[in-house]
C-alpha positions as CSV (number, residue, x, y, z in Angstrom):
1,M,71.3,-50.0,28.3
2,H,70.8,-53.7,28.5
3,H,67.0,-54.0,29.1
4,P,64.4,-51.8,27.4
5,P,63.0,-49.0,29.7
6,F,59.4,-49.8,28.8
7,P,57.3,-52.5,27.2
8,V,58.0,-53.2,23.5
9,G,54.7,-55.0,22.8
10,T,55.9,-58.5,23.1
11,P,54.5,-59.9,26.4
12,L,57.2,-62.5,26.6
13,I,59.8,-59.7,26.7
14,D,57.8,-57.1,28.5
15,D,58.1,-59.1,31.8
16,Y,61.8,-58.3,31.7
17,I,61.9,-54.5,31.2
18,L,63.7,-52.3,33.6
19,K,61.7,-52.1,36.9
20,N,62.3,-48.4,37.2
21,G,62.3,-47.6,33.5
22,E,59.8,-44.8,33.7
23,D,61.8,-43.1,36.5
24,L,65.0,-43.5,34.5
25,L,63.4,-42.0,31.4
26,K,62.1,-39.0,33.4
27,K,65.6,-38.4,34.7
28,F,66.9,-38.6,31.1
29,F,64.3,-36.1,29.9
30,E,65.6,-33.5,32.4
31,Y,68.5,-33.1,30.0
32,K,67.6,-31.5,26.8
33,N,70.6,-32.9,24.9
34,I,69.6,-36.6,25.0
35,E,68.5,-37.6,21.6
36,L,69.1,-41.4,21.5
37,I,68.9,-44.3,23.9
38,I,70.2,-47.7,22.7
39,C,69.3,-50.9,24.4
40,G,68.9,-54.6,23.7
41,H,67.8,-57.8,25.4
42,A,64.4,-57.9,23.6
43,H,65.4,-60.5,21.1
44,G,63.9,-58.4,18.3
45,D,64.5,-55.1,16.6
46,Y,62.3,-52.2,17.7
47,Q,62.4,-48.4,17.2
48,F,60.4,-45.9,19.3
49,N,60.2,-42.2,19.7
50,Y,59.3,-41.2,23.2
51,H,59.1,-37.5,24.1
52,D,61.3,-36.6,21.1
53,V,64.0,-39.1,22.1
54,N,64.7,-42.0,19.8
55,I,64.9,-45.4,21.5
56,E,66.4,-48.2,19.5
57,V,66.3,-51.8,20.6
58,A,68.9,-53.9,18.8
59,P,68.1,-57.5,17.8
60,A,69.8,-60.4,19.5
61,T,72.9,-62.0,18.1
62,C,71.4,-65.5,18.8
63,F,67.7,-65.8,18.1
64,Q,64.6,-63.5,17.8
65,F,61.3,-63.9,19.5
66,K,58.4,-63.4,17.1
67,K,57.0,-59.9,17.8
68,G,53.8,-59.9,19.8
69,T,54.1,-63.5,20.9
70,L,52.6,-64.7,24.1
71,D,54.4,-68.0,24.0
72,V,58.0,-68.8,23.3
73,T,57.9,-68.5,19.5
74,V,61.4,-68.2,18.1
75,E,62.5,-66.9,14.7
76,T,65.7,-68.8,13.8
77,R,67.7,-65.8,12.7
78,S,70.3,-63.7,14.5
79,G,71.2,-60.1,13.9
80,Y,72.8,-56.8,15.0
81,R,72.3,-53.1,14.3
82,I,74.9,-50.7,12.8
83,F,74.8,-47.1,13.8
84,D,76.4,-44.4,11.7
85,F,76.8,-41.1,13.6
86,K,77.1,-37.8,11.9
87,R,77.6,-34.4,13.5
88,E,73.8,-33.6,13.4
89,D,72.1,-36.9,13.1
90,Y,72.6,-40.7,12.9
91,T,71.2,-43.6,10.9
92,S,70.8,-47.2,12.0
93,K,70.4,-50.3,10.0
94,T,69.5,-53.8,11.2
95,I,71.3,-56.7,9.7
96,F,69.9,-60.2,10.0
97,I,71.9,-63.3,9.5
98,F,69.9,-66.3,8.5
């Protein structure tokens, strides 16, 4: 997904979450085989577990907002997340480029 389905804890970003994120998550949780949701657009890396589903928010490839910021506070680094999927599990690693 592009936008996170719920607040990530940074007010500057939390104004731009999915408007129907809770409804979408409820739909997802009707299916017992969903284990991971990947999204971005938070200009920071975040990881959550919500009702036994991992939600990973990838960092931006341009700049990051300082986590928890109320104002536009930018960290001048860009990044991306690499996922390695195995049959039973996955790992993820955030790479920041300074």
